[in-house]
N, C-alpha and C positions, 0 to 999 in steps of 0.2 A: 381248503382243499378237501375233497370228498375222501372218506376212508374206504370207498369202494374202488380205489385205483391202486395199481402197483406202486406208484410214486408215493402216495400217502402212507401206504404200509411200510415202504422203505424208510420213510422219515420216522414213523413210529418205532420201527425196529432200532434205528440208530439212536433215538432218544432213550429207549429202554436199555440200550447198551452203555448209557452214560457218556455219550459223546455230545458235547455242548453245541457243536456246529457241524455242518456238512463238510466243511473244509478240514476241520480237525479229524473227523472220521476218515476222510479220504486219505489224508497223509498217514494216519496210523495203520490203515489196512493195506496201504500200498496201491491205491487207485489214483488215477489222474483227477485232480480237484475239479477241473471243468467238466469232465465226463460224469463223475459222481454227482456233482451238483445238478447237472441237467437231468440225470435219472431221478433225483429226489424231488425236483420241482416240477417234473412232468414235461419238461421241454424236449426230452428224448426218451423213447421207450428203451427198456432193457429186456434181454432175452434170457434163455435158460442158463447159459454159462455165467452171465452176470448174477442171476438169481442164486445160483449155487455158491458163487464166490461171496456175495453179501451175506447169505444165510449162514455160511460157515463162520464168518467173523462176528456177526451180530447174534449168533446162537438162536436162530429161528428156523422155521421150516420153509424150504424154498417154494413148496406148493402154496403156502400161505402168502408169500410175497407175490407170486404170480397170479394166483386165483382167489385168494381171500379165504381159504379153508382154515380151520382152527389150527393155530401154530402148536408145534410140539412143546412140551414143558421141559426146560433144561434140567429141572430137578428130577425128572423121571427118566432121563437119559434120552438118546436118539429115538425118534419115532418116525414112522412113515404113514401118512394118512391113507386109508383105504381109498381106492379109486379104480377107474377103468384103465386097462392097458390098451393104448391106441398105437396102431402100427404106423410107421413112417415110410413113405415112398419117395424115391428120388425121381425128379422130373427132368433129368438130364437128356439132352437131345439124342435121338436115335434109339431110345430104349423102350419104345412103345410096345413092340411085339413081345418083348420079354416080360412085360408087366401086366398085360391084360389078355384075356382070352377072346374068342371070337364074339362073345356076347357082351363084351365090355366090362366083365367082372374082373376085379383085381385079384391076381394070384397071391394068396397070403404068403407064399414063400418069397415074394419079391420085396418084402419089408427089409429095409436097411437099418432100422433102429426102432425103438419103442419108447413111448411116453406114458407116464401115469398121470391121469387127469381126474379130478373130483367128479363123481357122477352128477352132483347137483349143478356143477358148472356146465357140463355138457347138456344135460336134460333141461335144466332151469334157464340158463342164460342163452345157450346156443340153440336149444331145441333140436338136438340131434341125439340119436341113440348111439351108445358106445359101439355097438356091433356094426354100425354103418359109418363110423367116423374113421378118417385117415388123416394123418399129418403129411403134407407134401411140401418139399422145399421149393424155393422159387428164386430164379436168377435173372429174370428178364426185367426190362424197364418199361413195359407197356402199361403197368397198373398204377402208375402215379404220374401226376402232371408236374414236370420240373419247375414250372412257374408258380405252382401252388402245392408244394410237397406236404403241407400240413392238412390238406383236405381229408375229411373223414373217409375211411374206406380205402385209403392208399395202401398198396402192398409194394414193398421195396425189395431189391435184390438182397438175398440172405434171409428174408423172412420165410416163415413156414405157414402155409395156409391150413386151416382146419376144415376139412371137406366132408359134407354129408352125401355119401354115395347113394342114398335112398331118394334124394331129391334131384331129379334130372329134367324137370320141365321148367322152362324159363318164364313161368307165370306165378308170381310177379317177376319182373326183370331183376337182374342182379349179376354178381360175379360167379362164374362157373369155371371148373376145370374141364377142358374139352380136348378132343382130337379132331382137327379140321382137315385131315388129309396130308398135312405137312409136319405136324408134331403135336406134342402135348403142351397146351397153353392155358393160361388163365385169362379169360376175356369177360367183358360185359355182354350179356345176352338179353335180347328182347324180341318177343314174337311180333312179326309185322302184321298189323291188323288186315283183315279181309283178303288174305292170300290163300289160294288153293291150287296146288298143295301148300301147306303151311311153310312159310319162310321165317328165318330167324336173322335178325340184324346183329352183327358181331362188331363190337367197338372196343376201344381201349381208353384208359384215362389219359394216356400220353397223346397229345394232339399230333405228334409226328407220324402216328400210324393211322392210315385211312380205314374207315369203316367199310364193311362189305356185308352182303346178304348171301345166305345159303338155304337151300331147302332143308327143312328140319330133319328129313330122313337121311340126309347126307352128312349130318353133323353128329358125331358121337359125343354125347354129354356124359361126363364121368361123375359129376356131382357139383352141388352148390357150395360155394365158399361161405362158411358160417362165421369164421373168425380168423385171427392170425396170431402167431407168436413172433414177436419182433426179434430180428437177428442182430440188431445193433443197439 
């Protein structure tokens, strides 16, 4: 297993904490054995709350578990890695007008929470400036295929998307946070070739939802989804 994954770092933390097996560690820290084992072998992602829980018991830095930053030294006492403070926005239905101005810019006072993320993770891996990044919660089922839930790029209810608000043009195509006149959504966008005025094809990963096209000028694109934080 690669040491570049949260699962492999969780296993490393468990072993350094002198637990011989995943099941032994789970029982000792009060976690469900099946859930912990899935987190450690990579069969199931873990999110912020789980990272904080595991970090507390294994005496490592939660940011290291999630993102691979240098873990804090237990001998030196608790430490917090320097990083960028990223604001979180709720995407609950009906809140669009309260969250964005007429130009589509997010009102900073709309933040419901804040995250600290390593600068090298944002700039190096996700290629997004901290000043342009927002974390947005997600509750819909449009961004994963129920028949193939392990497909790369899937976003599940309870996940949080890391959004680059400076990237609003769907070339190349990919996942974006949009407002299509009905609500704030995460959708797959692709420019329709040879259209004038330019049209954008809007699709979902879930085949239950039909694709449709809109003139690009009628589609408010809030930003490109660069990554996610798993909520389960």
